[in-house]
N, C-alpha and C positions, 0 to 999 in steps of 0.2 A: 538586475542580474537575470540572465536567461534561465529558464527552467523548462524541462521537457518531461512529459509523462513517460515513466519507465515501467510502471507496474499497476495493474488493475486487478483487484481481488473481489470475488463474490463470496461473501461471508455466509456460511451455510449451517443450518441446523441438522441436515442430513447430507453429509459429504458425498456419499455414493450416488444418491438420487440426483443431487445437484450437478455432480460431475457428468453423469450420464445424460442429463438434459442438455448441457452445453456441447458435449461430444455429438449427440444426435442432431441438435439444431444447427450447429455451426461447423461440424466436422473437426473440432479441436481435439487434439490427442494429448492427454495429460500424462505426466510421469511423476512418480514419487520424488519429493525433494527434501522435506523434513517431515517428522511425525505430524499428522493432521494437516498436511499441506502437499498438494500436487500442483504442477504447473505445466504450461505449454508456452511456446513462443508463437507470437502472432505475426502474420505477414503485414507489411512487406519487410523483407530482409531480416526477419526474426529479431527486430529491435525491441519490441515490447513484450513483457511477460504477462500472461493472464493466469490466475490461480484460483483454485477452490480451496478454502481453508476453513478450519473449525471456527465457528463464531466465538468471540471472546469479548471481555470487557477491556477497553483501553486503560481505564482506571475505574475504581469502584463507582458504579452508577452511570457510566458512559459505555454503552454497549455498541458494538459495531453493527450497523444496519446498512442495507443497500450496497452498491458497489463501492469498493475502497480504491481510491486513486492515490498513488505515490508519485511525487514529483522529485526528480533528481536535481540537486544544486551542487555548485562547486564549493560553497562555504556555508555550512549550516549555522555557524555563529552569526554571520551577517544577517541571515534570514530571521533567526530568533530575535535579533536586536530590533527588527522592524515590525514584528507581528502586531504589537499593541498600538504602535504609531499608525498603523493602517486600519485599525478598527477590529482586529482579530484577537484571539487569545490562544494560549498554549493549552492543549487538552491533555497531552501526555508529554512529560518532560523528555528531553534527549536521552536516548538509551543506545548502547552499543550492541550490535549483533556481531559476535566474533566472526571475523573473516569476510563480513559483508559490508558493514559501515555503521554510521550513526543515524538513527531514525527518531523523529518526533512526529506528533500529530497536532494539527492546528485547526481551529474553527475560524471560518471567515466571518465577516460581519453579519451574515444571514444565518450563521450556525452550521453551515456545511463543513464537515470534517474532512481534511485531506492529510495524507502522510507526506513528509518531506524527508529525503534521505541524502546523505553525503556518502557515496560509496568509497570503500577502501580502494586506493589506486595501486596498480601493479599487481 
């Protein structure tokens, strides 16, 4: 199943300073989106969203670190059915973000954590 990167987040301990860093370094312009979450659209064609958001635990004991990448898929159920078969594991169970879609976090065989989302259509 094809997947494409649709979201990259920088998890921050100091949201304001981190936002200012990326605005100053790359000329990104963030706008408020949700509490503790600002975002910008990246070129080309404003297809990818980059965000600065408050650092959080995905589940107890697993803290977000480094850039967070979220990959869009058409059918999250199919993806979840293959995770262990391919040597990965589910880090955060599927959860629904109202009006956005269903999101889960997976660890690859090397332990890198990625988000996978099935957006609400329409």
